[in-house]
C-alpha positions, 0 to 999 in steps of 0.5 A: 384340524387341531390348531398349532400352538406355541411350543412349551416355554414360548418361541425364542426372542426375535433378534432385531438388533445387530450385535456389532462390536463397538469401534472407536471412541464415543462421539463426545471424545471426537468432538472434544479432540477436534475442538482442541485441535481447532483451538490450537490452530486458531491460536497459532494463526493469531500468533502468525497474524500478530507476527506479520503485523509487527514485521510490516510495522518494522518494514514501514518504519525502516523505509520512513527512516531511509527516506532522507538518505534516499532523497539526499542521494537523489539530490546529489545525483540531480546536481551531478547531472545538472553540472554535467549537462552544463559542462556538455553545453559549454563544450558543444556551444562554447559559451554559457546558455540561458533558457530565456532570452531576457530577464524580463518577467513574462506572465503567460496567463491569458485570462488574467491579462487585463488584471496583470496590466492593471496591477503591475506592482501587485503582480511583481510583489506577489511574484506570480510568474515565479521568477526571483529577479525583479519585475520591472515590466510585465509583458502579456504577449 
């Protein structure tokens, strides 16, 4: 039996590659486009952060400059309440009232009782009890 031989001129080449049409841009083009978009995004984000910092600084300084006015308003309100309370007490009780029964300086610091009795002049000079009137005697009851 005779052996089969290739045809004259050889076989046709075997197609092992796919002939797909090239679609879109080259990968480097996409890479540069994405890098450009990201760079622009980071630039805008940096501008936004800088703007937010500037607004926060402006807000802080505006509050700092408002503090004296707000404190004065609070002080006026406290004075108004104090005089209103004094007038109400006078109307209800008929006379001025005091928080303490006497003008005597009474130190209520029990651990320091011996020191207070021993150093009467020093205590009055240092004004430990916090009163502005003269301390003639200190009672540590």
